[in-house]
BASEPA-994770 format. One record per residue: residue in three letters; x, y, z of N, C-alpha, C, O in turn. Coordinates in steps of 0.02 Angstrom, whole numbers, plus 32768, in hexadecimal, padded with zeros to 4 digits. Example, Ala and Ser with C-alpha at 12.3 -4.5 7.8 and 13.67 -1.06 7.14 Angstrom:
2
ALA82947EE4818682677F1F818682947F5B818682C87F5A81A7
SER82827F90816282AC7FCB816582858002818A829E80398192
***
This chain:
215
UNKCE87D8D8ED83CED6D8D6ED88CEDDD88AED70CEB7D864ED8E
UNKCF06D86EED42CF17D830ED23CF40D814ED5ACF6CD838ED71
UNKCF36D7D7ED72CF57D7B3EDA6CF83D770ED79CF69D74AED50
UNKCFC5D770ED8FCFEBD737ED6ED003D714EDAFD025D72FEDDA
UNKCFF1D6DEEDAED019D6A8EDE3D04FD692EDD6D04FD672EDA1
UNKD086D697EDF3D0CAD679EDE5D0E1D643EE14D0EBD651EE4F
UNKD0EAD604EDFCD100D5C6EE29D13ED5B1EE1AD149D58EEDE8
UNKD173D5C8EE48D1B0D5B0EE39D1B7D56DEE5AD1A6D562EE94
UNKD1D2D53EEE31D1CFD4F7EE3FD217D4DCEE30D234D4EDEDFC
UNKD236D4B0EE63D26FD487EE5DD25FD43FEE6DD25CD431EEA9
UNKD257D411EE44D249D3D3EE5AD203D3CBEE81D200D3B2EEBA
UNKD1C9D3E5EE5CD18FD3DCEE7DD157D3BFEE5BD11CD3CEEE61
UNKD178D38CEE2FD136D35FEE03D108D348EE28D0D1D345EE0D
UNKD10AD331EE6BD0DED311EE90D09CD343EEA5D062D32EEEAB
UNKD0B1D38AEEADD07FD3B7EECFD06BD3FCEE98D038D41EEEA1
UNKD095D407EE68D095D443EE44D043D445EE27D022D479EE29
UNKD028D403EE0BCFEDD400EDF4CFB8D410EE18CF8AD429EDF8
UNKCFADD407EE63CF81D412EE86CF85D45EEE91CF4ED477EE9C
UNKCFB3D486EE92CFB9D4CDEE93CF91D4E3EE57CF5AD4FEEE57
UNKCFB8D4D0EE1FCF9ED4EAEDD2CF4CD4E3EDD8CF28D514EDCD
UNKCF33D4A8EDE9CEE3D48AEDE2CEC2D4BFEE0FCE8DD4D9EDFD
UNKCEE3D4D1EE4CCEBAD505EE74CEB9D550EE5ECE8CD579EE6A
UNKCEF6D55BEE3ACEF4D5A2EE19CECDD5A7EDE0CEB5D5DDEDD1
UNKCEC1D571EDBBCE90D583ED7ECE45D57FED96CE19D58CED6D
UNKCE33D56CEDD7CDF4D577EDEFCDF1D5BBEE02CDB9D5CCEE17
UNKCE18D5E5EE02CE15D627EE1CCE04D65EEDF1CE33D66EEDCD
UNKCDD5D67DEDEACDBED6AFEDB4CDECD6EFEDBACDF0D71BED90
UNKCE0DD6EBEDF5CE34D72FEDF6CE79D72BEDCECE95D75EEDBA
UNKCE95D6E8EDC4CECED6DBEDABCECED6CFED5DCEB7D69BED46
UNKCEE7D6FDED3ACEEDD6FAECEECF25D6D5ECCDCF1CD6B7EC98
UNKCF59D6D6ECE9CF92D6B0ECC9CFAFD68EED0FCFADD6A0ED4A
UNKCFCED653ECEBCFF1D624ED1FD02ED619ED01D032D606ECC7
UNKD065D623ED29D0A5D619ED06D0CCD5F4ED33D0DED613ED65
UNKD0DFD5B5ED2CD11CD581ED46D150D58EED2CD159D593ECEF
UNKD17CD595ED5DD1C5D59BED50D1EED55BED68D201D559EDA2
UNKD1F8D52EED41D229D4F6ED50D26ED514ED62D28ED534ED38
UNKD286D50AEDA6D2BFD531EDA6D2F7D4F7EDA8D306D4DDEDDE
UNKD319D4E2ED63D33FD4A7ED5DD32AD46FED7CD356D447ED8A
UNKD2ECD460ED8AD2D3D421ED9BD2E6D3D8ED78D2E9D3D2ED3B
UNKD2F1D3A7EDA0D31ED36FED87D2E4D33CED7DD2F4D30BED5C
UNKD29BD33CED97D266D315ED8CD243D326ED59D25CD345ED2A
UNKD1FBD313ED5BD1CFD325ED27D1A1D360ED3DD167D361ED29
UNKD1B2D385ED5BD194D3CAED6AD17BD3F0ED2DD142D407ED2E
UNKD1A1D3F7ECFAD183D416ECB2D14FD3E9EC9ED118D400EC91
UNKD15AD3ACEC99D120D386EC7BD0DFD38CECA2D0AAD396EC85
UNKD0E4D388ECE9D0A7D38DED14D08DD3C8ED0DD050D3CBED15
UNKD0B0D403ECFDD091D444ECF8D071D449ECBAD03FD46BECB6
UNKD08BD427EC82D07DD42CEC37D035D412EC33D00FD429EC08
UNKD022D3E3EC5ECFDED3BCEC56CFAED3E1EC63CF75D3C8EC61
UNKCFB8D42CEC76CF77D451EC8DCF7ED48CEC46CFAFD4ABEC33
UNKCF3DD48AEC2FCF31D4ADEBEECF3DD4FCEC05CF2CD50DEC3E
UNKCF57D524EBDECF5DD564EBEBCF8FD583EC15CF98D5BFEC1C
UNKCFB2D54BEC34CFE4D561EC5ED029D570EC4AD043D542EC2A
UNKD04CD59FEC53D089D5BAEC30D0C8D592EC5DD0D6D59EEC98
UNKD0E6D567EC36D11ED54DEC5CD16DD566EC42D17FD562EC08
UNKD195D580EC79D1DAD595EC65D204D55FEC78D1F8D541ECAC
UNKD23DD549EC4FD258D50CEC74D29DD522EC65D2BCD522EC30
UNKD2B1D53AECAAD300D559ECA9D328D525ECAED31CD504ECE1
UNKD355D50FEC8AD38BD4E4EC8AD3C0D4E2ECC2D3E0D4B0ECCE
UNKD3C9D521ECE6D3F4D523ED1AD3CDD538ED4BD39ED55EED3E
UNKD3DCD51FED92D3B5D540EDD0D3D9D583EDDFD415D58CEDE5
UNKD3A1D5B4EDE1D3ADD5FAEDEDD3A2D613EE3AD3B4D649EE52
UNKD382D5DEEE5BD362D5F6EE9DD329D60EEE8CD318D61DEE53
UNKD2FCD613EED2D2BDD636EECED2AED672EEB0D278D67EEE96
UNKD2E5D6A0EEB3D2E2D6E9EEA0D2EAD6EAEE5DD2D0D719EE3E
UNKD30DD6B7EE39D31CD6B9EDEFD2E3D6A5EDD4D2CCD6C3EDA4
UNKD2BED662EDF6D288D64FEDC8D250D676EDCBD225D66FEDA0
UNKD24AD6A6EDFFD20BD6D5EDFED220D709EDCED1F4D71FEDA9
UNKD260D721EDC7D276D754ED9AD25DD73BED4CD23BD75DED25
UNKD275D6FEED41D264D6DBED03D212D6DFECFBD201D6F2ECC3
UNKD1E2D6D1ED24D1A3D6D4ED27D18DD720ED17D160D725ECEE
UNKD1A0D74AED2BD192D792ED31D1A4D7AFECF3D17CD7D3ECD6
UNKD1ECD7A0ECD3D1F0D7AEEC90D1BFD792EC60D1BCD7AFEC2B
UNKD197D75EEC68D174D74AEC3ED12CD764EC2DD10CD75BEBFA
UNKD11BD788EC68D0D5D7ABEC6CD0D8D7F5EC77D10BD814EC86
UNKD0A2D80CEC6ED0AAD85DEC81D069D866ECACD046D898ECA4
UNKD058D839ECD6D019D84EECFAD021D868ED3BD04ED855ED61
UNKCFF1D897ED48CFF3D8CAED7CCFFDD8ABEDCBD01CD8C6EDF8
UNKCFDBD86EEDCFCFE2D84BEE15D000D80EEE08CFECD7F1EDD5
UNKD02CD7F1EE29D050D7C2EE34D04BD794EE70D05BD7A6EEA9
UNKD036D75FEE61D02BD729EE95D061D6F8EEA4D060D6CDEE78
UNKD089D6EEEEC9D0B2D6B5EECED09CD67DEEFBD082D68AEF32
UNKD0A3D651EEECD09ED60DEF19D0C9D5DAEEFFD0DAD5CCEEC5
UNKD0DBD5BFEF3FD101D582EF43D0E9D544EF20D0ACD539EF21
UNKD114D516EEFED0F0D4D7EEDCD0DFD4A7EEFAD0C3D476EEE2
UNKD0F6D4B3EF4AD0ECD46AEF77D0BBD474EFA8D0BAD458EFDE
UNKD084D4A9EF8DD042D4A5EFBED029D46FEFCAD028D444EF9F
UNKD00ED463F00BCFD4D430F01CCF99D44BF02BCF97D46CF05F
UNKCF64D446F008CF18D467F020CF10D4A1F00ACEE9D4C3F02C
UNKCF2DD4C0EFCECF1DD4F5EFB3CECCD4F4EF9DCEADD4C2EF8A
UNKCEB1D53CEFA3CE73D536EF8FCE5DD57EEF72CE7CD5B1EF80
UNKCE23D57EEF49CE17D5C3EF30CE13D5F8EF66CE22D633EF5B
UNKCDFDD5E2EFA0CDF0D618EFD5CE30D634EFE9CE35D66FEFF8
UNKCE66D604EFEBCEACD620EFFECEBBD658EFC4CEC4D693EFD0
UNKCEBCD63EEF8CCED1D66EEF50CEAED6B3EF55CEC9D6EAEF4F
UNKCE6AD6A4EF60CE3FD6F1EF64CE5DD714EFA3CE68D750EFA0
UNKCE6BD6F1EFDBCE7AD717F010CEB3D73DF011CEB8D773F02E
UNKCEECD719EFE8CF2CD740EFDBCF2BD778EFAECF4AD7ABEFBA
UNKCF06D770EF79CEFCD7A3EF44CEC3D7E2EF59CEC4D815EF38
UNKCE99D7DAEF8ACE6BD7FCEFA0CE89D84CEFBBCE6ED880EFA9
UNKCEBDD849EFE1CED0D887EFF6CEF1D8B2EFBECEE6D8EEEFC1
UNKCF16D89CEF8CCF35D8B7EF59CF01D8CBEF27CF0AD902EF0E
UNKCECFD8ABEF13CEA2D8C0EEE6CE6FD8E5EEF3CE4FD905EEC9
UNKCE61D8E4EF38CE37D922EF5ACE56D95FEF6ECE35D991EF7A
UNKCEA5D95DEF74CEBBD9A2EF75CEDCD9A3EFBECF02D9D1EFCD
UNKCECDD971EFE8CEDAD97DF03ACF26D974F03BCF45D98DF06A
UNKCF44D954F00FCF92D948F01ACFB5D940EFDFCF95D925EFB2
UNKCFF1D951EFD2D011D942EF98D02FD8F9EF98D03FD8E1EF61
UNKD038D8D5EFD2D046D896EFD6D02AD86CF00AD02CD887F041
UNKD013D837F008CFEFD805F03CD021D7C6F047D034D7A5F017
UNKD032D7BBF07CD055D780F091D034D750F0ADD015D760F0E0
UNKD031D70FF099D003D6D8F0A7D022D6B1F0E3D05DD6A1F0D5
UNKD010D69EF11BD029D675F150D001D62FF156CFC3D62FF150
UNKD020D5F9F161CFF6D5C6F166CFCFD5C2F1B7CFEAD5DBF1E8
UNKCFA1D5AAF1B9CF7BD5A3F1F9CF46D561F1F9CF1DD551F1CE
UNKCF54D544F233CF37D508F23DCF3CD4C6F202CF14D499F1F6
UNKCF77D4D4F1E9CF8CD49EF1B9CFB5D470F1D1CF93D443F1EB
UNKCFF2D465F1D7D01BD439F204D052D459F238D076D489F229
UNKD053D43DF268D077D464F2A5D0B9D481F288D0C9D4BDF28A
UNKD0E2D445F268D128D45EF24CD126D4A1F22DD147D4D2F23D
UNKD0F6D49AF1F8D0FBD4D5F1C4D0DCD511F1E8D0F6D548F1DE
UNKD0A5D50AF213D086D544F235D0BBD561F25CD0C4D59EF25A
UNKD0DED53DF27ED10BD555F2B3D14DD575F28AD166D5ABF29B
UNKD162D554F25ED19CD584F232D184D5C6F21AD1ABD5F5F21A
UNKD144D5CCF205D131D605F1F0D120D639F22BD123D675F21E
UNKD113D628F25DD106D653F29BD14BD671F2ABD153D6ABF2BE
UNKD184D640F2A0D1CBD65CF2BCD1E0D691F291D1FED6C4F2A3
UNKD1CDD682F24FD1EDD6B0F217D1C0D6B6F1E0D1C1D697F1AB
UNKD189D6F0F1FBD157D6FAF1C0D169D716F185D14DD70CF14F
UNKD1A0D741F191D1B6D759F151D1CBD73CF11DD1D1D755F0E5
UNKD1DAD6F5F136D1F1D6C4F0F5D1BAD6A7F0D9D1C8D675F0B8
UNKD182D6B5F0DAD147D690F0B8D157D68EF064D172D6BBF044
UNKD142D658F04FD151D660EFFFD105D67CEFDFD104D691EFA5
UNKD0D0D67BF002D08ED67DEFE7D082D6C9EFE5D077D6E0F01D
UNKD081D6EFEFB8D079D73AEFB6D059D752EF7BD066D736EF45
UNKD028D78EEF7ED014D7AFEF3CD026D7EEEF48D01FD808EF7F
UNKD042D80FEF11D056D85CEF17D04AD883EED1D032D867EE9F
UNKD059D8BAEED1D05AD8E1EE96D0A0D8D3EE7BD0D0D8CBEEA1
UNKD0A5D8D1EE34D0D8D8BEEE08D10BD8E4EE18D143D8CAEE1C
UNKD101D92EEE26D148D954EE28D16AD955EE6AD197D97DEE77
UNKD156D929EE91D16FD918EEDBD1A7D8E3EEC4D1E0D8EDEEDB
UNKD19ED8B2EE9DD1CCD887EE87D207D8A9EE5DD243D8A3EE69
UNKD1EAD8CFEE27D216D8F1EDFBD245D926EE33D27DD934EE1F
UNKD239D938EE5ED26DD964EE86D287D936EEA7D2A2D94FEED8
UNKD28DD8FFEEA5D2CFD8D4EEC9D303D8D2EE9CD2FFD8ABEE6C
UNKD339D8F8EEA3D368D8FEEE6ED38BD8BDEE63D39DD8B3EE28
UNKD399D890EE8FD3BCD84EEE81D392D811EE82D3ABD7DCEE97
UNKD352D815EE6DD323D7E3EE79D337D7ABEE5AD329D775EE75
UNKD35CD7AAEE1AD366D764EE04D3A9D74EEE2BD3C2D719EE17
UNKD3C8D76DEE5ED40CD752EE7FD3F5D73FEEC7D41ED727EEED
UNKD3B3D748EEDBD39FD743EF27D39ED6FEEF36D3AAD6EDEF70
UNKD392D6D1EF09D388D68CEF21D34ED689EF47D316D69EEF38
UNKD364D666EF85D329D658EFBBD328D695EFE7D305D690F019
UNKD34BD6D0EFDCD349D70DEFF5D30BD739EFDBD2FCD76DEFF7
UNKD2E9D722EFA8D2B5D746EF97D284D769EFC2D272D7A3EFB9
UNKD271D742EFF0D236D754F028D25AD78AF055D23BD7BCF067
UNKD29ED77EF067D2C7D7AEF08ED2BDD7F7F071D2AAD827F092
UNKD2CFD7F9F027D2D3D82BF00CD28ED856F004D28BD893F00C
UNKD255D82CEFF4D21CD84BEFFFD20BD868F039D1F1D89FF03E
UNKD218D845F064D206D862F0B2D235D89DF0C0D21BD8CBF0E1
UNKD273D8A6F0ADD2A1D8E4F0B6D283D918F088D27CD953F09A
UNKD274D905F050D259D93BF02AD217D95FF043D20FD99CF03C
UNKD1E9D933F062D1A8D958F06DD1BED97BF0AFD1ABD9B4F0BB
UNKD1E2D95CF0D4D1EDD97DF11DD20ED9C2F11CD1FDD9F3F13E
UNKD248D9BDF0EBD270D9FFF0DDD24CDA39F0B5D25FDA73F0B1
UNKD215DA1CF099D1F5DA59F06CD1A6DA62F089D17BDA7CF065
UNKD196DA4AF0D0D15EDA44F0E8D126DA2FF0B9D0F6DA56F0B5
UNKD126DA03F09CD0F0D9EDF06FD0B9D9C1F08DD0C6D98FF0AF
UNKD081D9D3F082D048D9A7F0ABD04CD95FF091D04CD950F055
UNKD051D938F0C2D048D8F1F0B5D012D8D0F0E4D002D8EBF119
UNKCFF7D894F0D0CFC4D879F0FCCFD5D832F105CFE6D811F0D3
UNKCFD2D817F142CFDAD7D6F14CCF9CD7ACF143CF6DD7BDF167
UNKCF94D781F123CF5DD749F11DCF62D70DF12BCF8BD6E5F114
UNKCF30D702F15CCF33D6B1F177CF19D689F147CEE8D69EF128
UNKCF33D646F138CF28D61DF108CF1BD5DBF12FCF4CD5B5F131
UNKCEDDD5C4F151CECFD591F173CECBD551F14ACEB1D54DF112
UNKCEE9D51CF16BCEECD4E0F14DCF1DD4CAF117CF22D495F0FA
UNKCF3DD501F113CF7CD502F0DECFBBD4FCF0F2CFCFD51EF121
UNKCFE2D4D1F0D2D027D4B4F0E8D048D4B4F0A3D032D4CFF071
UNKD08BD48BF0ABD0B0D47FF071D0E4D434F08CD0F4D427F0C5
UNKD0F2D410F055D11ED3D8F059D15DD3F8F071D179D425F051
UNKD178D3DBF0B8D1BAD3F3F0CAD1EDD3CDF0A4D1E1D39AF084
UNKD237D3F2F0AAD268D3D0F087D277D388F098D283D35AF070
UNKD275D384F0D9D28BD341F0FDD252D304F0D9D261D2C8F0D8
UNKD21BD31BF0C2D1E6D2EBF0AFD1F1D2DEF064D1D9D2ABF04C
UNKD216D30EF03AD21CD305EFFCD259D2DCEFF4D25BD2ABEFCF
UNKD28ED2F5F019D2D7D2DAF00DD2EDD2A1F031D31DD27FF01E
UNKD2C6D293F06BD2DFD275F0A2D301D299F0D5D319D2D1F0CC
UNKD302D278F10ED317D2A2F149D358D2C6F144D357D302F152
UNKD38FD2ACF134D3D5D2C8F130D3DCD2F9F0FBD3F7D330F100
UNKD3BAD2DAF0B7D3C7D307F07DD393D348F088D3A0D37FF070
UNKD366D33DF0A5D332D378F0B6D34BD3A7F0E4D349D3E3F0D9
UNKD366D389F11CD38FD3B5F14DD3CDD3E6F124D3CFD423F128
UNKD3F9D3C2F101D42CD3E7F0DBD405D41CF0A6D41AD456F0AB
UNKD3D1D412F077D3B5D43DF054D398D476F07CD39CD4B1F068
UNKD37DD466F0B0D35ED49FF0E1D399D4D2F0FDD390D50EF10B
UNKD3D1D4B0F101D404D4D4F125D421D503F0EAD42DD53EF0F7
UNKD42CD4E8F0A8D432D503F072D411D54FF06ED42BD587F06A
UNKD3D0D53AF06FD39CD569F065D3AFD5A6F094D3C2D5DBF07A
UNKD3ABD59EF0DAD3B0D5D2F102D408D5EAF103D417D61FF11E
UNKD42BD5CCF0EFD475D5DEF0D6D473D618F0A4D491D64EF0A8
UNKD443D601F06BD430D63BF036D417D67EF04BD42BD6B5F037
UNKD3E6D670F07AD3C9D6A8F099D3F2D6CAF0BAD3F3D707F0AF
UNKD425D6ACF0F1D44AD6D1F117D478D6F6F0EFD484D731F0FE
UNKD493D6D9F0BDD4C0D6FEF08BD4A3D73EF074D4C3D771F07B
UNKD469D73EF05BD442D778F03FD43BD7B1F069D445D7ECF058
UNKD427D797F0ACD41BD7C5F0E3D462D7E8F0F1D460D825F0F9
UNKD49BD7CBF0F3D4D2D7E5F0FFD4E8D81CF0C8D504D851F0D8
UNKD4D9D80BF085D4E4D82CF052D4C0D86CF058D4DED8A1F054
UNKD481D868F062D454D8AAF056D469D8D8F091D46ED916F090
UNKD475D8ABF0C9D490D8E2F110D4D0D901F0F2D4D6D93EF0FA
UNKD503D8DEF0CFD540D8FDF0C0D53CD93CF090D562D96CF093
UNKD4FDD932F05CD4EDD963F029D4D4D99CF046D4E4D9D1F02C
UNKD4AFD99DF079D494D9CCF094D4BEDA05F0BDD4B0DA40F0C7
UNKD4F1D9DFF0CFD521DA08F104D54BDA3AF0DED572DA5EF0FC
***
């Protein structure tokens, strides 16, 4: 099964290259698609430095769900690997661990959780593991999310709900020594807090919407 990695990225010029570099070392990943989601920095230039990487430059910010939809529309790969663009410490072993349950047929989706990375990011994922952005899955799971392009930061909630509602086998994978750059580190404390609040608000709005739609 062909694997395509989709990396949604918004202003991640400093970190996206390291994620791409690790993916290029993985024999399992055949396509790497970076989707710059209306970035205002040099994310596109940073990604284009890597030979063979496909870069989609969205002029407007569509949110994480919209960026993933743009990447999905670009390929026909049977297995989709989704990774955040701001990961710290990503290795080939992490990539293989995420893909293995799907490639070996044990699960239709694998969800990666940080472990022994940094206290703040480890704690956040323990509190809300269903919000993890590191996932491998069969393509049709994403295709069955009807409003994927509108989900924004609610994409992980949508996937979690779909898997639960349809009793789909999913496997949790521990990703030791992996973390990501926190919003407060990227933007400064107060701007980071505001950005985090906006993210949680988008998630909350999406949860309310899907709850309303199912009643």
